[in-house]
N, C-alpha and C positions, 0 to 999 in steps of 0.2 A: 632593398634588394633581397635580403634574407627572406622576409615575409613573402615577397613576390614569387620567388622561386619555390618556396615551400608549398605554394598552392599547386605547383607542377610536381611535387614529390622530390624536389632537388635540394640537397644539402650544399652548403658553401664552406669551402676552405678559404679563409682570407690570407692571401699571399702578401706578406709584408716586406719582401726582400728589397723592394725599391726604397724603403725607408730604413734599411739595415735593421729591421725588426724593432723599431722604436717601441718600447713597452707602452707608451701612452696611447699609440695607435692600436696595438694588440689588445689592450684592455678595453678600449672603446668598441672594437669589433666583437670581442667576447660578450660585453654587455649587450650588443645588438643581436646576439644569437648565432654567431658563426659556429659551425660544427668543430672546426680545427683551425690551427694557424700553419701555413705553409712557408717554408724558407729554403733557400738553395745552398746555403753555406753552413757547415756544422758548427762553426764558431757562433753563428747567430742562434742556431737551435740550442746550443748549450747555455747561452745567455738567457734566453726565454724560458728554458727549463728551470733555471734558478728562480724565475719570477712567479712560479706556481700559478699559471693562468687558469688551470682547471679544465682545459680542453687538450685533446691529443695534438702533438707537434708532428707535422708531415715534412720530411726532406724531399723536396720536389725535384732535385737533381740527383741523378745516380750516384751512389756513394763511391768515393774514392776507395780503392783497396787498402790504402794506407790508413784509412779513417774508419774502418768498420767497427772497431771496438768503441769509438766515441758515438758512432751512429746508434748502435743498439742500446747504449747507455742512456741516450738523451732523446731519440726520436722514436716515437710509437710506431711510425710507418715510414717507409722509404720507397720512392719510385725506382723501378729496376728494369733492366733490359739485358743484362749480361749474366750468363751462367756462373762464371767464376766469381763474380761479386756476390751473387745470391749464396753460393756455397760458403764464402768467407763470412757472410752475415750469419749464417747458421751456425758456424763454428764459434763465432764471437758470442752469439746469444747463448749457446750452450755453456760456455765458459763462465758467463755472468749469471746463468741461471734465470734468464728472462725469455720471453717470447716476443718476436719482432714481426710487425706486419709488412707484407710485401704487396705493393701495387705494381703489376706488370704492365709496362707501357708498350703500346702497339703502334707500329708505323702505318699511318694511313694517308701519306702523300706529302707532308711538309718536309720531310727528310731531315728531321733533327733526331731526337732519340726515338727508339722503338723497335720492337720485335716485328719481323714480317709475319703476316698472318699464317703463312705456311709453316712457320717454326713455333707457333705459339703453344700448341698442344704439348710439345716436348718440354717447354719451359714451365707450363703449368704442372706437369707430371713431376719434374724435378723439385719445384717448390713444394708440392704436396708431400713428397717423400722425405724431405729434409726435416730433421727434428728442430724444435724451437722457432719455427717460422710459421706464420699464419698468412694464407693467401687471402688478402682483403678483397681483391678484385682486379679488373683490368682497366686501363685508361689510355687516353691518347692526347697528343698535343698538336694543334694546328695554329697557323697564323704567325708564329714567332720567327721561323726561319725564312720561308719563301712566301709568306702571306696567303697560304692556301686556306680557303674559308670553310668553316664547318657548314654543311648543308645536308639535304635529305639523303644523298647517296652514301657519304662517308659515316654519318651518324647512324644510319640504318645498318651499316656494316658492323659498326661497333656493337650495337644491340644484338645483331645476329651471332657475332662471336661470343658474346656472353651466354646466350641460350645454347649454343653448340657446346661450349665447354661445360655448362651445368649438365647437359644431357650426357656428354661423353664420360664425365667423371662422377656423376651422381652427387654434386655439390650445389650449394647455394652461394653465390658471390654477393657480398655486401655491397661493394661499390662497382658501378659502371661510371667512370670518371670521364665525362664527355670533352673536357678541355678547360679553356680559360675565358677571359672577357670577350674573346672573339666569337664565342658561342651565343652571345646574348641577342644579336640581331636575328639569328636563326630561330631562337626560341620565341622572340617577340612577334615574329611572323605568323605565329599560331601553329607552328610545327609540332608534331607529336613527338615528345622526347624519347618514346620507346622505353628502353631499359635504362636510359641515362638518369641517374639520380644523384650525381655529384658534379660540382664544378670547382675549379680553383681560380679564384678572382683576385686580381690585383689592381690593374688600371681602373677598372669600373669603380671599385670601392674607394680608391684614392683620388681620382680625377674626374669621375662622373662621365667617362666616355668609353666607347668601345674601340679597340685598337685598329681595326682594319680600315675604317673610313674616318676615324677620329670624331665620330658623331656623338653629340651629347645624348645621354640616356634620360628619358623623361623622368622627373621626380628626384633626380640626383643633382648635387651641386658640382659645378666644374671649377669652382674657385675655393674649395676647402683648403687648398695648399697654394700659397702665393710665394714667389721669389722676389725678394727686395734687394736692390742694389743702390749704393750711394754714389752721387756724382763727385768725381775728384778733379775735373777740369771742364770748363765751358768757354769756348772761344770761337770767333769767326776764323774760318780757315778756307783755303782754296778747296773746291769741291771735288777735285781729283788729285792723285799723287803725282809727283813729277821726278824725273831723274831716270837712270837706266835700271830697269826693274828686273828682278830675278825671283825665284821662289822664296816663300816664307816658311817658317817652321810647320805651319798647318796648311800649307798650299795643297790644293786638290787638282791642280793642273798648271799648265804653262802660264807664266805671268804675261800680262799685257804689255805691248811695246811702250817705248819712251813716250811720256806725255809732257807738253810744255807747261811752264809754271803759271802762265796767265789764264787761269781758270776762274769762273765765277766764284765768289765768296759764298760761304754757307755756314750756318751755325752748327757746331759739332760739340757734343758732350761726351766725356770720357767717364765711364763707370768702373768701380772697383769690382770687376767680375770678369772671368775669362774662361778659356778652354779648360783650365784646371778645376774649375768650380762647377761648370754645367755644360750642356750642349747648346751653344748659342743659336743653332738653327731651329731649336724647339722652344724658344721663348718668344712672347709677343705681348704688345701693349698697344691700346688705341693711340694713334698719332705718333707712334715711335717707329722709325726705320732703323734696323740694325745694319750698320755699314760694314762691320767687320769685327773680328776679335782676335786677340793673341792669348798667350797663356794666362795673363792676369789682368787684361784691359778689354773692355767692351766699348766700341765706338758707335754712337747712335746720333741721328738727326731727328729733329722733331717738326711736326707740322701743326701749327696753330698753338704751340706752347713753348715755354722757355724753361730749360733745366739749368739751374744755377748750382755752383759748387755747395756741397752739403745737402742738397735736395735728395730725397729718396724716391726711386722709381720702382713701381710694383709691375711684375710680369706674371702672366699665366704661363704654365709650363707643360711641356710634353712628358711622356713617360721617360724618355731617355734623358731629358733635362733634369727631371726629378731624381732619377737614379744617380746621376753624376753629382748633383748638388748635395744629396744626402751623403754621398761618399766623401766629399771634400771636407777636410778638417778646417777649412777656412770659412765655411758657411755655418753659421750658428742657427739653432732651431728655437723658435719661440712659439709656444702653444697658447692660443687665445680661446678661452671658453666662451660659451654663449652667455 
């Protein structure tokens, strides 16, 4: 992916936040040629900073005011959209005698972080006039909040804004950061990237898919990360619950009415995995039907196979499932080399 995008003049920040910045993955990405590593939490940035990766660290979430000292001490660049935070970063950088890079985020429709285009010039002027800050460029984020897709119109607007700012202030912006893994279908369609020369990729590099349609990206692996769960119970049980039903801890709606106990029997297996460990709606395996999950149990039925106590079942995972599994202290990590 790094080589493919380089042919279009685009550098890659590998976003490792879904893995809590696992150094093994960060080192693999650096060896593959990523320009920088992106993280959303300062705690993870600090940990990676101590690993001496040899590439810049980008804080991809706007810094908390309470953490600006830590941000300028450990992150080379941070994404920003608030004047008060930018001023605080400048003050912290001055106290530490360092220069901190600022990537101004622009709102282009997905309604997460970003400065409205009409307010962008004022923010650029502020950043340029504050000491100890370097305006690295501008960027945007699409697809994460409302699924707004990067396409010709909004990507052209980002390029236009870069050129307008450069003309207005007589500067050259190093980065025009077009977005994340959701940008890849647009680029693969043969679109002209314009001034876009930087992307922040997480899901594509980890799971080999683009996030908007979950489509596999040609040439990448979709099974580089696998979730494995052990079977702790395997029994024939009625196929439906019975009794006077109410909501469960993880209910998303009204419980179904009373069911009679004389239901057809079916083989059910119970796995040592639950809502505390992953997003059960985002895991899948051939021949496995996920019947439900509680905090630490996953109930499955099988078609054409039998799961016995002690068996291990492997699942492919979505980005949300990966994020939660990596965050759970009850899920161990095992790295298998080629």
